C-alpha positions in Angstrom: 41.1 24.1 42.7 39.4 21.3 44.1 37.4 18.3 42.2 34.2 19.6 43.5 35.3 23.2 42.4 36.1 22.1 39.1 33.0 20.1 38.7 31.3 23.3 39.2 32.9 25.3 37.1 32.6 22.7 34.5 28.8 23.0 34.3 29.2 27.4 34.1 32.2 26.4 30.8 29.2 24.1 29.2 26.7 27.0 29.6 29.0 29.1 28.1 30.7 27.2 25.7 26.9 26.0 24.1 25.5 29.6 24.4 28.7 31.2 22.2 28.4 28.1 19.6 24.4 28.7 19.5 24.9 32.6 19.0 27.8 32.4 16.3 26.0 29.7 14.4 22.9 31.7 14.3 25.1 34.9 12.3 26.9 32.1 10.1 23.4 30.6 9.1 22.6 34.4 8.0 25.8 34.2 6.0 24.8 31.1 4.4 27.6 29.0 6.6 27.1 25.7 8.2 27.0 25.2 11.6 30.0 23.7 11.6 31.8 26.7 10.6 30.6 29.0 13.1 31.8 26.1 16.1 35.3 26.8 14.5 34.8 30.2 14.6 33.3 30.6 18.5 36.1 28.2 19.6 38.6 30.8 18.5 36.4 33.7 19.6 36.4 32.0 23.2 40.0 31.7 23.4 42.8 33.6 24.2 42.7 35.7 20.5 39.5 37.8 21.5 37.7 36.8 24.7 41.3 36.4 26.6 42.5 40.1 24.8 39.1 42.1 25.6 38.6 40.4 29.0 42.1 38.5 30.5 40.7 37.7 33.5 37.5 36.5 32.8 38.8 33.9 30.7 41.5 32.9 33.0 38.9 32.7 35.6 36.2 30.5 33.2 39.3 28.5 31.6 42.3 27.9 34.0 44.8 25.9 33.1 43.7 23.1 35.9 40.2 22.9 34.6 41.5 22.1 30.7 42.3 18.5 31.4 38.2 17.6 31.9 37.5 19.7 28.6 40.1 18.0 26.8 38.4 14.4 28.0 35.0 15.5 27.5 35.8 16.8 24.2 37.8 13.7 23.0 34.6 11.8 24.1 32.7 13.8 21.6 35.3 13.5 18.9 34.9 9.5 19.3 31.2 9.7 18.7 31.4 12.3 15.8 33.8 9.9 14.2 31.7 6.7 15.0 28.5 8.5 13.6 30.9 9.8 10.2 31.7 5.6 9.7 28.1 4.8 10.1 27.0 7.3 7.4 30.2 6.1 5.1 29.0 4.8 1.6 31.1 2.5 -0.1 28.5 2.3 -2.8 29.4 5.6 -4.0 32.7 4.7 -4.6 32.0 2.2 -6.7 29.6 4.2 -8.9 32.2 6.8 -10.1 35.5 4.9 -9.2 37.6 6.4 -11.8 36.3 9.9 -12.0 36.5 9.8 -8.3 39.7 8.0 -7.7 41.5 10.5 -10.3 39.9 13.4 -8.3 41.0 12.0 -4.5 44.5 11.1 -5.8 45.0 14.7 -7.5 43.8 16.2 -4.4 45.8 14.3 -2.3 49.2 14.0 -4.0 49.6 17.7 -5.5 48.7 19.4 -1.9 51.1 16.7 -0.3 54.3 17.6 -2.2 53.6 21.5 -1.7 53.3 21.3 2.2 56.2 19.2 2.1 58.2 21.2 -0.2 56.6 24.2 2.3 58.1 22.4 5.4 61.5 21.8 3.8 61.8 26.0 3.5 59.8 26.6 7.1 62.0 24.1 9.3 64.7 26.0 9.7 62.4 29.3 10.7 63.0 29.1 14.6 59.5 28.8 16.5 57.6 26.6 13.9 58.7 22.9 14.5 59.3 21.4 17.9 62.8 21.0 18.5 63.2 17.4 18.5 61.2 17.1 15.1 63.5 16.1 12.3 63.0 17.7 8.2 61.4 14.7 7.3 59.5 14.4 10.2 58.1 18.3 9.4 57.6 16.9 5.5 55.4 14.6 6.5 53.1 16.3 8.8 53.0 19.4 6.6 51.9 17.5 3.5 48.9 15.6 5.5 47.7 18.5 6.7 47.2 20.4 3.2 46.1 17.0 1.7 43.3 16.6 4.0 39.7 17.3 2.9 36.6 17.7 5.5 34.2 14.8 4.2 31.4 15.6 6.8 31.6 19.3 5.6 31.6 18.4 1.9 28.5 16.0 2.4 26.6 18.7 4.4 27.1 21.2 1.3 25.8 18.4 -0.9 22.8 17.7 0.8 21.9 21.5 1.3 22.4 22.0 -2.1 20.1 19.5 -3.1 22.7 17.4 -5.2 22.6 14.0 -3.6 21.6 12.1 -6.5 23.0 14.3 -9.2 26.1 13.6 -11.1 28.1 16.4 -9.5 27.2 15.5 -6.1 27.9 11.6 -6.5 31.5 12.2 -7.7 32.4 15.3 -5.1 31.1 12.3 -2.3 32.8 9.5 -3.5 36.0 11.5 -3.9 35.4 13.2 -1.2 34.8 9.8 1.0 38.1 8.3 -0.4 40.2 11.2 0.6 38.8 10.5 3.5 40.1 7.1 4.2 43.4 8.1 2.7 43.4 10.8 5.3 43.0 8.1 8.2 45.8 6.1 6.2 48.1 8.9 6.6 47.1 9.9 9.9 47.8 6.2 11.2 50.7 6.0 9.6 52.1 9.6 11.0 51.0 9.0 14.2 53.0 5.5 14.3 55.9 7.2 13.0 56.0 9.8 15.5 56.7 7.5 18.2 60.0 7.4 17.6 60.4 4.0 17.8 60.4 1.5 14.5 58.9 -1.4 16.4 56.1 0.5 18.3 55.7 2.1 14.7 55.5 -1.6 13.3 53.3 -2.8 15.8 51.0 0.5 15.6 50.4 -0.3 11.9 49.7 -4.2 12.4 47.6 -3.6 15.0 45.8 -1.3 13.3 45.3 -3.7 10.3 44.3 -6.6 12.2 41.7 -4.5 14.1 40.5 -3.5 11.1 40.1 -6.6 9.8 38.6 -8.2 13.0 35.7 -5.6 13.0 35.0 -5.9 9.4 35.2 -9.3 9.1 34.1 -10.6 12.3 31.9 -8.1 14.2 30.0 -6.6 10.9 28.2 -10.0 10.2 27.6 -10.3 13.9 25.6 -6.8 14.1 23.8 -7.2 11.1 22.4 -10.4 12.8 20.8 -8.0 15.3 18.8 -5.7 12.4 15.8 -7.7 12.8 15.6 -7.3 16.3 15.9 -3.3 15.7 13.3 -3.5 13.1 10.7 -5.8 15.0 11.2 -3.4 18.0 10.8 0.0 15.7 13.5 1.7 17.6 17.2 1.1 18.9 16.1 -0.5 22.4 18.2 -0.3 25.4 20.5 -3.9 25.1 21.4 -3.2 21.5 22.2 0.3 22.4 24.4 -0.4 25.7 26.2 -3.0 23.3 27.3 -0.8 20.6 28.2 2.0 23.3 30.8 -0.6 25.2 32.0 -1.6 21.6 32.8 1.7 21.1 34.4 2.8 24.0 36.3 -0.7 23.9 37.4 0.1 20.2 38.6 4.1 21.1 40.9 2.5 23.7 42.5 -0.8 21.8 43.3 2.1 18.7 44.4 4.4 21.4 46.7 1.9 22.9 47.7 0.7 20.1 49.2 4.4 19.1 46.8 5.1 16.1 44.7 7.3 18.4 40.8 6.4 19.3 39.0 8.2 16.3 40.1 5.4 14.1 39.1 2.9 16.1 35.9 4.8 16.4 35.6 5.3 12.4 36.1 1.9 11.5 33.5 0.3 13.8 31.0 2.7 12.6 31.9 1.4 8.8 30.9 -1.8 10.3 27.4 -0.7 11.8 24.2 -2.4 9.7 22.9 0.2 6.8 19.3 1.0 6.4 17.2 0.9 9.6 19.7 0.0 12.4 21.8 3.5 11.2 18.4 5.2 10.9 18.1 4.8 14.7 21.6 4.8 15.7 21.9 8.6 14.3 18.4 9.3 15.5 19.3 8.4 19.3 23.2 10.0 19.0 23.1 12.6 16.8 21.5 15.4 18.2 23.2 14.6 21.6 26.7 14.8 19.6 26.5 17.2 17.3 24.8 19.6 19.4 26.5 19.5 22.9 29.3 17.1 22.6 31.2 18.5 19.8 31.3 22.0 20.1 33.5 21.2 22.9 36.4 20.2 21.0 36.1 23.1 19.0 36.5 25.1 21.8 39.8 23.3 22.9 41.2 23.6 19.5 40.1 27.2 19.8 41.9 28.0 23.5 45.0 26.8 21.7 45.1 29.2 19.2 46.6 32.6 19.7 46.6 34.9 17.1 48.9 37.3 19.0 51.9 34.7 18.4 51.7 35.5 14.5 53.1 38.9 15.4 55.5 39.4 12.3 55.4 40.4 8.6 57.1 37.2 8.5 55.3 34.6 10.0 51.7 36.6 8.4 53.6 36.2 5.2 54.1 32.8 5.7 50.4 31.7 7.1 49.3 33.5 3.7 51.9 31.1 1.9 50.4 28.3 3.5 46.7 29.5 2.7 47.5 30.2 -0.9 49.4 26.7 -1.0 46.7 24.8 0.6 44.0 26.4 -1.6 45.5 26.3 -5.0 47.5 23.5 -4.5 44.0 21.1 -3.6 41.7 23.3 -5.5 43.6 23.2 -9.2 44.9 19.8 -8.9 41.3 18.5 -8.4 39.8 20.7 -11.1 42.5 19.7 -13.6 41.5 15.8 -12.7 38.0 16.3 -13.1 38.5 18.0 -16.5 41.2 15.1 -17.4 38.3 12.8 -16.5 35.9 14.9 -19.0 33.5 16.1 -16.6 31.9 19.9 -17.2 34.1 22.7 -16.8 31.5 24.0 -14.2 31.3 20.9 -12.2 34.8 20.7 -12.5 35.4 23.9 -10.6 32.5 22.9 -8.1 34.6 19.9 -7.4 37.8 21.9 -7.0 36.0 23.8 -4.3 34.3 21.4 -2.8 37.3 18.9 -1.9 38.8 22.1 -0.5 37.0 22.3 2.9 38.8 21.1 5.5 36.6 21.5 8.6 36.5 19.2 11.1 39.5 16.7 10.2 42.1 19.7 9.9 41.7 20.5 13.6 41.9 16.5 14.5 45.4 16.7 12.8 46.4 20.2 14.3 45.6 18.9 17.5 47.4 15.8 17.4 50.3 17.4 16.2 50.3 19.9 18.8 50.0 17.6 21.4 52.8 15.8 20.1 54.9 18.2 19.7 55.3 18.2 16.0 54.4 21.8 15.5 54.5 24.8 18.1 51.8 26.9 19.0 52.6 29.5 16.4 52.6 27.2 13.5 49.1 25.7 14.6 47.2 29.3 15.0 48.7 29.5 11.4 47.5 26.1 10.1 44.0 26.8 12.1 43.8 30.0 10.2 44.0 28.1 6.9 41.3 25.4 8.0 38.7 28.2 8.8 39.3 29.9 6.0 39.2 27.1 3.4 36.2 25.8 5.3 34.8 29.3 5.2 35.4 30.1 1.2 33.7 26.8 0.1 30.2 27.6 0.6 30.2 31.1 -1.1 32.8 29.9 -4.0 30.4 26.8 -4.8 27.7 29.1 -5.3 29.5 31.2 -7.2 30.9 28.7 -9.7 27.8 26.3 -9.8 25.0 27.0 -7.8 23.8 30.3 -9.1 24.5 28.8 -12.7 22.2 25.6 -11.7 19.5 27.7 -10.3 19.5 30.3 -13.6 19.1 27.1 -15.8 16.3 25.7 -13.5 14.6 28.7 -13.8 15.1 29.2 -17.8 13.8 25.6 -17.8 10.5 26.3 -16.2 9.8 29.2 -17.9 9.9 27.5 -20.8 7.8 24.8 -20.0 5.2 27.1 -18.7 4.9 29.3 -22.1 5.2 25.7 -24.1 2.2 24.9 -21.8 0.5 27.9 -22.7 0.1 27.2 -26.6 -1.2 24.0 -25.6 -4.6 23.5 -25.9 -7.3 24.1 -22.7 -7.8 20.6 -22.1 -4.1 19.3 -22.5 -2.7 22.0 -20.3 -5.4 20.2 -17.5 -4.1 16.9 -18.1 -0.6 18.1 -17.8 -1.5 19.5 -14.1 
Protein backbone atom coordinates (compact mmCIF):
# COMPACT_ATOMS: atom_id res chain seq x y z
CA UNK A 1 0.00 0.00 0.00
CA UNK A 2 1.16 3.54 -0.75
CA UNK A 3 1.34 6.20 1.96
CA UNK A 4 -1.74 7.89 0.52
CA UNK A 5 -3.73 4.63 0.64
CA UNK A 6 -2.60 3.94 4.21
CA UNK A 7 -3.66 7.41 5.37
CA UNK A 8 -7.11 6.99 3.78
CA UNK A 9 -7.49 3.55 5.38
CA UNK A 10 -6.39 4.93 8.75
CA UNK A 11 -9.34 7.35 8.85
CA UNK A 12 -11.72 4.45 8.16
CA UNK A 13 -10.05 2.41 10.90
CA UNK A 14 -10.51 5.27 13.35
CA UNK A 15 -14.21 5.58 12.54
CA UNK A 16 -14.71 1.83 12.95
CA UNK A 17 -12.72 1.65 16.20
CA UNK A 18 -14.53 4.56 17.85
CA UNK A 19 -17.95 3.25 16.77
CA UNK A 20 -17.37 -0.26 18.14
CA UNK A 21 -15.92 1.10 21.41
CA UNK A 22 -18.92 3.36 21.88
CA UNK A 23 -21.45 0.57 21.16
CA UNK A 24 -19.72 -1.88 23.50
CA UNK A 25 -19.41 0.93 26.06
CA UNK A 26 -23.17 1.54 26.04
CA UNK A 27 -23.82 -2.17 26.59
CA UNK A 28 -21.22 -2.33 29.36
CA UNK A 29 -22.72 0.68 31.12
CA UNK A 30 -26.06 -1.13 31.38
CA UNK A 31 -24.21 -3.97 33.12
CA UNK A 32 -22.55 -1.57 35.56
CA UNK A 33 -19.11 -1.75 33.93
CA UNK A 34 -16.90 1.31 33.26
CA UNK A 35 -15.83 2.39 29.77
CA UNK A 36 -12.29 1.05 30.21
CA UNK A 37 -13.63 -2.51 30.56
CA UNK A 38 -15.74 -2.02 27.46
CA UNK A 39 -12.72 -0.87 25.46
CA UNK A 40 -10.67 -3.88 26.57
CA UNK A 41 -13.45 -6.18 25.36
CA UNK A 42 -13.98 -4.13 22.19
CA UNK A 43 -10.31 -4.54 21.33
CA UNK A 44 -10.60 -8.32 21.45
CA UNK A 45 -13.91 -8.20 19.52
CA UNK A 46 -12.27 -6.29 16.65
CA UNK A 47 -9.32 -8.67 16.53
CA UNK A 48 -9.02 -12.09 14.90
CA UNK A 49 -10.82 -13.76 17.83
CA UNK A 50 -14.32 -12.61 16.75
CA UNK A 51 -14.41 -10.10 13.88
CA UNK A 52 -11.61 -11.98 12.10
CA UNK A 53 -13.32 -15.32 12.67
CA UNK A 54 -16.74 -14.16 11.38
CA UNK A 55 -15.53 -11.88 8.58
CA UNK A 56 -11.88 -12.76 7.89
CA UNK A 57 -11.70 -10.95 4.53
CA UNK A 58 -13.21 -7.75 5.89
CA UNK A 59 -11.06 -7.83 9.02
CA UNK A 60 -7.89 -8.30 6.97
CA UNK A 61 -8.89 -5.51 4.57
CA UNK A 62 -9.59 -3.11 7.44
CA UNK A 63 -6.51 -4.02 9.52
CA UNK A 64 -3.79 -5.18 7.07
CA UNK A 65 -0.28 -5.79 8.39
CA UNK A 66 1.03 -2.85 6.39
CA UNK A 67 -1.21 -0.49 8.40
CA UNK A 68 -0.28 -1.83 11.82
CA UNK A 69 2.75 0.44 12.21
CA UNK A 70 0.55 3.55 11.92
CA UNK A 71 -1.97 2.16 14.40
CA UNK A 72 0.87 1.23 16.77
CA UNK A 73 2.38 4.72 16.62
CA UNK A 74 -1.00 6.39 17.22
CA UNK A 75 -1.72 4.01 20.12
CA UNK A 76 1.61 4.90 21.75
CA UNK A 77 0.81 8.61 21.53
CA UNK A 78 -2.54 7.95 23.23
CA UNK A 79 -0.84 5.85 25.89
CA UNK A 80 1.77 8.54 26.62
CA UNK A 81 -0.94 11.19 27.02
CA UNK A 82 -3.05 8.94 29.25
CA UNK A 83 -0.18 8.00 31.57
CA UNK A 84 0.72 11.70 31.77
CA UNK A 85 -2.82 12.42 32.97
CA UNK A 86 -2.59 9.57 35.48
CA UNK A 87 0.54 11.23 36.83
CA UNK A 88 -1.30 14.57 37.05
CA UNK A 89 -3.98 12.89 39.20
CA UNK A 90 -1.49 10.94 41.35
CA UNK A 91 -2.12 12.14 44.92
CA UNK A 92 0.78 11.47 47.30
CA UNK A 93 -1.19 12.92 50.23
CA UNK A 94 -3.33 9.76 50.22
CA UNK A 95 -0.25 7.69 50.98
CA UNK A 96 0.70 9.92 53.90
CA UNK A 97 -2.80 9.72 55.41
CA UNK A 98 -2.95 5.91 55.59
CA UNK A 99 0.73 5.02 55.29
CA UNK A 100 0.94 1.99 57.57
CA UNK A 101 -2.18 0.14 56.39
CA UNK A 102 -1.67 1.14 52.76
CA UNK A 103 1.96 -0.05 52.77
CA UNK A 104 0.93 -3.40 54.28
CA UNK A 105 -1.86 -3.92 51.73
CA UNK A 106 0.30 -2.80 48.82
CA UNK A 107 3.33 -4.92 49.74
CA UNK A 108 1.18 -8.00 50.36
CA UNK A 109 -0.60 -7.42 47.06
CA UNK A 110 2.72 -7.25 45.23
CA UNK A 111 4.86 -9.86 46.96
CA UNK A 112 2.34 -12.73 47.16
CA UNK A 113 1.18 -12.71 43.52
CA UNK A 114 4.78 -12.04 42.42
CA UNK A 115 5.91 -15.23 44.15
CA UNK A 116 2.95 -17.17 42.74
CA UNK A 117 3.64 -15.83 39.24
CA UNK A 118 7.31 -16.74 39.51
CA UNK A 119 6.50 -20.27 40.65
CA UNK A 120 3.97 -20.58 37.85
CA UNK A 121 6.60 -19.49 35.30
CA UNK A 122 8.94 -22.13 36.71
CA UNK A 123 6.32 -24.74 35.79
CA UNK A 124 5.41 -23.23 32.43
CA UNK A 125 8.86 -22.42 31.07
CA UNK A 126 9.19 -26.03 29.93
CA UNK A 127 5.90 -25.92 28.00
CA UNK A 128 6.71 -25.19 24.35
CA UNK A 129 5.16 -22.15 22.68
CA UNK A 130 4.62 -19.94 25.74
CA UNK A 131 7.89 -18.04 26.18
CA UNK A 132 10.37 -16.76 23.62
CA UNK A 133 13.11 -19.19 22.62
CA UNK A 134 15.89 -16.98 23.96
CA UNK A 135 14.16 -16.33 27.31
CA UNK A 136 15.87 -17.98 30.27
CA UNK A 137 14.04 -19.25 33.35
CA UNK A 138 14.69 -16.30 35.66
CA UNK A 139 13.49 -13.85 32.99
CA UNK A 140 10.26 -15.81 32.58
CA UNK A 141 9.81 -15.81 36.36
CA UNK A 142 10.41 -12.05 36.56
CA UNK A 143 7.90 -11.31 33.82
CA UNK A 144 5.15 -13.56 35.18
CA UNK A 145 5.68 -12.24 38.69
CA UNK A 146 5.28 -8.67 37.45
CA UNK A 147 2.21 -9.59 35.37
CA UNK A 148 0.50 -11.11 38.42
CA UNK A 149 1.29 -8.29 40.85
CA UNK A 150 0.05 -5.23 38.93
CA UNK A 151 -3.00 -3.23 40.02
CA UNK A 152 -4.72 -0.77 37.69
CA UNK A 153 -4.88 2.38 39.81
CA UNK A 154 -7.06 4.26 37.25
CA UNK A 155 -9.64 1.47 37.34
CA UNK A 156 -9.60 1.32 41.15
CA UNK A 157 -9.94 5.10 41.40
CA UNK A 158 -12.86 5.10 38.99
CA UNK A 159 -14.79 2.52 41.05
CA UNK A 160 -14.12 4.48 44.25
CA UNK A 161 -15.30 7.76 42.72
CA UNK A 162 -18.38 6.24 41.07
CA UNK A 163 -19.45 4.71 44.40
CA UNK A 164 -18.99 8.00 46.27
CA UNK A 165 -16.30 6.57 48.55
CA UNK A 166 -13.44 8.99 47.83
CA UNK A 167 -13.51 10.65 51.27
CA UNK A 168 -14.29 7.55 53.33
CA UNK A 169 -11.87 5.39 55.31
CA UNK A 170 -12.22 2.56 52.78
CA UNK A 171 -11.80 4.85 49.79
CA UNK A 172 -8.72 6.56 51.20
CA UNK A 173 -7.05 3.26 52.12
CA UNK A 174 -7.83 1.66 48.76
CA UNK A 175 -6.58 4.68 46.79
CA UNK A 176 -3.43 4.93 48.91
CA UNK A 177 -2.65 1.22 48.55
CA UNK A 178 -3.45 1.34 44.84
CA UNK A 179 -1.20 4.34 44.23
CA UNK A 180 1.69 2.67 46.09
CA UNK A 181 1.09 -0.50 44.09
CA UNK A 182 1.08 1.55 40.90
CA UNK A 183 4.36 3.26 41.78
CA UNK A 184 5.94 -0.10 42.61
CA UNK A 185 4.65 -1.50 39.31
CA UNK A 186 6.45 1.27 37.42
CA UNK A 187 9.68 0.46 39.25
CA UNK A 188 9.30 -3.25 38.45
CA UNK A 189 8.49 -2.44 34.84
CA UNK A 190 11.49 -0.11 34.45
CA UNK A 191 13.81 -2.69 36.03
CA UNK A 192 12.40 -5.49 33.88
CA UNK A 193 12.80 -3.52 30.65
CA UNK A 194 16.40 -2.66 31.45
CA UNK A 195 17.20 -6.31 32.24
CA UNK A 196 15.58 -7.59 29.03
CA UNK A 197 18.09 -5.54 27.04
CA UNK A 198 20.47 -8.48 27.59
CA UNK A 199 23.36 -6.12 28.34
CA UNK A 200 24.33 -5.35 31.93
CA UNK A 201 25.89 -2.03 30.92
CA UNK A 202 22.71 -1.01 29.10
CA UNK A 203 20.61 -2.17 32.05
CA UNK A 204 22.73 -0.19 34.51
CA UNK A 205 22.63 2.95 32.36
CA UNK A 206 18.86 2.60 32.02
CA UNK A 207 18.37 2.34 35.79
CA UNK A 208 20.77 5.18 36.57
CA UNK A 209 19.43 7.27 33.69
CA UNK A 210 15.88 6.74 34.89
CA UNK A 211 16.83 7.80 38.42
CA UNK A 212 18.58 10.94 37.11
CA UNK A 213 15.59 11.73 34.87
CA UNK A 214 13.14 11.40 37.79
CA UNK A 215 15.38 13.58 39.97
CA UNK A 216 15.64 16.34 37.37
CA UNK A 217 11.88 16.36 36.74
CA UNK A 218 10.91 16.40 40.42
CA UNK A 219 13.64 18.72 41.69
CA UNK A 220 14.11 21.13 38.78
CA UNK A 221 11.12 21.01 36.42
CA UNK A 222 8.44 20.79 39.13
CA UNK A 223 9.41 24.08 40.87
CA UNK A 224 9.60 25.85 37.51
CA UNK A 225 6.08 24.77 36.57
CA UNK A 226 4.78 25.87 39.96
CA UNK A 227 5.66 29.43 38.92
CA UNK A 228 3.27 29.11 35.96
CA UNK A 229 0.25 28.58 38.19
CA UNK A 230 -0.40 32.36 38.64
CA UNK A 231 -0.39 32.70 34.82
CA UNK A 232 -3.12 30.07 34.52
CA UNK A 233 -5.09 31.64 37.37
CA UNK A 234 -4.85 35.07 35.76
CA UNK A 235 -6.09 33.88 32.36
CA UNK A 236 -8.68 31.50 33.81
CA UNK A 237 -7.52 28.76 31.44
CA UNK A 238 -4.46 26.99 30.07
CA UNK A 239 -3.40 29.46 27.37
CA UNK A 240 -1.60 28.50 24.16
CA UNK A 241 2.03 29.12 25.17
CA UNK A 242 1.72 27.21 28.46
CA UNK A 243 -0.08 24.28 26.83
CA UNK A 244 2.50 24.18 24.04
CA UNK A 245 5.29 24.11 26.62
CA UNK A 246 3.65 21.18 28.42
CA UNK A 247 3.14 19.22 25.18
CA UNK A 248 6.68 19.83 23.93
CA UNK A 249 8.14 18.77 27.27
CA UNK A 250 5.90 15.69 27.34
CA UNK A 251 7.15 14.53 23.93
CA UNK A 252 10.77 15.21 24.92
CA UNK A 253 10.36 13.26 28.17
CA UNK A 254 8.76 10.34 26.33
CA UNK A 255 11.68 10.32 23.90
CA UNK A 256 14.29 10.50 26.68
CA UNK A 257 12.95 7.55 28.64
CA UNK A 258 12.38 5.52 25.47
CA UNK A 259 16.00 6.21 24.50
CA UNK A 260 17.14 5.16 27.97
CA UNK A 261 15.35 1.85 27.49
CA UNK A 262 12.67 2.23 30.17
CA UNK A 263 9.75 3.03 27.85
CA UNK A 264 8.05 6.33 27.03
CA UNK A 265 5.15 5.92 29.46
CA UNK A 266 7.55 6.05 32.41
CA UNK A 267 8.69 9.52 31.35
CA UNK A 268 5.11 10.66 30.81
CA UNK A 269 3.98 9.45 34.23
CA UNK A 270 6.86 11.12 36.11
CA UNK A 271 6.29 14.39 34.27
CA UNK A 272 2.59 14.21 35.18
CA UNK A 273 3.41 13.92 38.88
CA UNK A 274 5.48 17.11 38.57
CA UNK A 275 2.59 19.22 37.29
CA UNK A 276 1.19 21.76 39.81
CA UNK A 277 -2.02 20.69 41.53
CA UNK A 278 -5.16 22.76 41.90
CA UNK A 279 -6.12 25.17 39.11
CA UNK A 280 -3.24 24.16 36.81
CA UNK A 281 -4.05 20.43 36.99
CA UNK A 282 -7.78 21.11 36.61
CA UNK A 283 -7.35 23.05 33.35
CA UNK A 284 -4.78 20.57 32.06
CA UNK A 285 -7.23 17.70 32.52
CA UNK A 286 -10.08 19.78 31.12
CA UNK A 287 -8.17 20.37 27.88
CA UNK A 288 -6.58 16.94 27.35
CA UNK A 289 -8.80 14.35 29.04
CA UNK A 290 -11.82 14.29 26.67
CA UNK A 291 -9.67 13.88 23.56
CA UNK A 292 -7.31 11.35 25.13
CA UNK A 293 -9.93 9.14 26.79
CA UNK A 294 -12.53 9.25 24.01
CA UNK A 295 -10.25 9.26 20.97
CA UNK A 296 -6.62 8.25 21.51
CA UNK A 297 -6.73 5.64 24.27
CA UNK A 298 -9.15 3.24 22.49
CA UNK A 299 -6.47 2.82 19.80
CA UNK A 300 -4.22 1.11 22.34
CA UNK A 301 -6.94 -1.33 23.38
CA UNK A 302 -7.62 -2.18 19.75
CA UNK A 303 -3.94 -2.71 19.01
CA UNK A 304 -3.81 -5.12 21.97
CA UNK A 305 -6.96 -6.85 20.74
CA UNK A 306 -5.49 -7.35 17.27
CA UNK A 307 -2.65 -9.31 18.92
CA UNK A 308 -5.07 -11.42 20.97
CA UNK A 309 -5.99 -14.66 19.21
CA UNK A 310 -8.22 -16.98 21.21
CA UNK A 311 -7.81 -19.73 18.61
CA UNK A 312 -4.22 -20.14 19.80
CA UNK A 313 -5.56 -21.50 23.11
CA UNK A 314 -6.85 -24.62 21.40
CA UNK A 315 -6.15 -27.55 23.72
CA UNK A 316 -7.38 -28.64 27.13
CA UNK A 317 -3.83 -28.22 28.45
CA UNK A 318 -3.66 -24.60 27.30
CA UNK A 319 -7.13 -23.78 28.66
CA UNK A 320 -6.10 -25.43 31.92
CA UNK A 321 -3.00 -23.22 32.06
CA UNK A 322 -5.15 -20.15 31.33
CA UNK A 323 -7.48 -21.09 34.20
CA UNK A 324 -4.52 -21.68 36.51
CA UNK A 325 -3.12 -18.24 35.65
CA UNK A 326 -6.49 -16.63 36.38
CA UNK A 327 -6.90 -18.40 39.72
CA UNK A 328 -3.34 -17.64 40.85
CA UNK A 329 -3.70 -13.97 39.92
CA UNK A 330 -7.14 -13.54 41.47
CA UNK A 331 -6.72 -15.40 44.74
CA UNK A 332 -3.05 -14.51 45.22
CA UNK A 333 -3.68 -10.77 45.18
CA UNK A 334 -7.20 -10.78 46.63
CA UNK A 335 -6.47 -12.96 49.65
CA UNK A 336 -3.12 -11.29 50.37
CA UNK A 337 -4.66 -7.79 50.37
CA UNK A 338 -7.66 -8.93 52.43
CA UNK A 339 -5.40 -10.57 55.03
CA UNK A 340 -3.10 -7.54 55.23
CA UNK A 341 -6.10 -5.26 55.78
CA UNK A 342 -7.46 -7.53 58.50
CA UNK A 343 -4.08 -7.66 60.27
CA UNK A 344 -4.21 -3.86 60.32
CA UNK A 345 -7.57 -4.07 62.11
CA UNK A 346 -9.77 -3.06 59.19
CA UNK A 347 -13.37 -4.38 59.39
CA UNK A 348 -13.85 -7.65 57.52
CA UNK A 349 -16.25 -6.26 54.94
CA UNK A 350 -13.93 -3.36 54.12
CA UNK A 351 -10.96 -5.73 53.96
CA UNK A 352 -12.84 -7.88 51.44
CA UNK A 353 -13.68 -4.77 49.41
CA UNK A 354 -10.02 -3.72 49.36
CA UNK A 355 -8.94 -7.19 48.21
CA UNK A 356 -11.50 -7.00 45.41
CA UNK A 357 -10.49 -3.52 44.25
CA UNK A 358 -6.77 -4.31 44.24
CA UNK A 359 -7.45 -7.25 41.90
CA UNK A 360 -8.45 -5.09 38.93
CA UNK A 361 -5.58 -4.93 36.44
CA UNK A 362 -6.98 -3.15 33.40
CA UNK A 363 -4.76 -0.90 31.33
CA UNK A 364 -1.59 -1.40 33.40
CA UNK A 365 -1.63 -5.12 32.67
CA UNK A 366 -2.11 -4.58 28.94
CA UNK A 367 0.85 -2.17 28.86
CA UNK A 368 3.09 -4.80 30.46
CA UNK A 369 1.83 -7.58 28.19
CA UNK A 370 2.34 -5.57 25.02
CA UNK A 371 5.89 -4.80 26.07
CA UNK A 372 6.51 -8.49 26.79
CA UNK A 373 5.16 -9.46 23.37
CA UNK A 374 7.11 -6.72 21.61
CA UNK A 375 10.37 -7.74 23.33
CA UNK A 376 9.81 -11.42 22.51
CA UNK A 377 9.57 -12.46 26.16
CA UNK A 378 6.18 -14.13 25.63
CA UNK A 379 4.51 -15.64 22.58
CA UNK A 380 1.08 -14.66 21.21
CA UNK A 381 -0.34 -17.76 22.95
CA UNK A 382 0.72 -16.73 26.46
CA UNK A 383 -0.12 -13.12 25.58
CA UNK A 384 -3.70 -14.21 24.84
CA UNK A 385 -3.95 -16.12 28.13
CA UNK A 386 -2.72 -13.13 30.11
CA UNK A 387 -5.03 -10.72 28.26
CA UNK A 388 -7.94 -12.98 29.23
CA UNK A 389 -6.75 -12.83 32.84
CA UNK A 390 -6.53 -9.03 32.66
CA UNK A 391 -10.04 -8.73 31.21
CA UNK A 392 -11.66 -11.15 33.65
CA UNK A 393 -10.02 -9.69 36.79
CA UNK A 394 -11.02 -6.18 35.69
CA UNK A 395 -14.51 -7.30 34.67
CA UNK A 396 -15.34 -8.95 37.99
CA UNK A 397 -13.98 -6.14 40.20
CA UNK A 398 -17.14 -3.98 40.13
CA UNK A 399 -19.77 -6.73 40.68
CA UNK A 400 -17.78 -8.47 43.43
CA UNK A 401 -17.16 -5.14 45.16
CA UNK A 402 -20.87 -4.42 44.97
CA UNK A 403 -21.66 -7.87 46.41
CA UNK A 404 -19.21 -7.78 49.35
CA UNK A 405 -19.54 -4.11 50.24
CA UNK A 406 -21.68 -1.83 48.08
CA UNK A 407 -25.11 -3.38 48.70
CA UNK A 408 -24.53 -3.56 52.47
CA UNK A 409 -23.52 0.10 52.52
CA UNK A 410 -26.76 1.01 50.72
CA UNK A 411 -28.80 -1.10 53.15
CA UNK A 412 -27.10 0.56 56.11
CA UNK A 413 -27.75 4.01 54.67
CA UNK A 414 -31.41 3.18 54.02
CA UNK A 415 -31.80 1.78 57.55
CA UNK A 416 -30.17 4.88 59.04
CA UNK A 417 -32.49 7.14 57.04
CA UNK A 418 -35.53 5.12 58.15
CA UNK A 419 -34.54 5.42 61.82
CA UNK A 420 -33.99 9.16 61.39
CA UNK A 421 -37.42 9.58 59.82
CA UNK A 422 -39.02 7.58 62.67
CA UNK A 423 -37.34 9.73 65.32
CA UNK A 424 -38.38 12.91 63.54
CA UNK A 425 -41.96 11.64 63.37
CA UNK A 426 -42.05 11.44 67.17
CA UNK A 427 -40.82 15.01 67.63
CA UNK A 428 -43.14 17.98 68.11
CA UNK A 429 -44.20 19.65 64.87
CA UNK A 430 -42.14 22.81 65.54
CA UNK A 431 -38.95 20.74 66.04
CA UNK A 432 -39.60 18.72 62.86
CA UNK A 433 -40.07 21.94 60.87
CA UNK A 434 -36.86 23.39 62.31
CA UNK A 435 -34.93 20.17 61.52
CA UNK A 436 -35.96 20.54 57.88
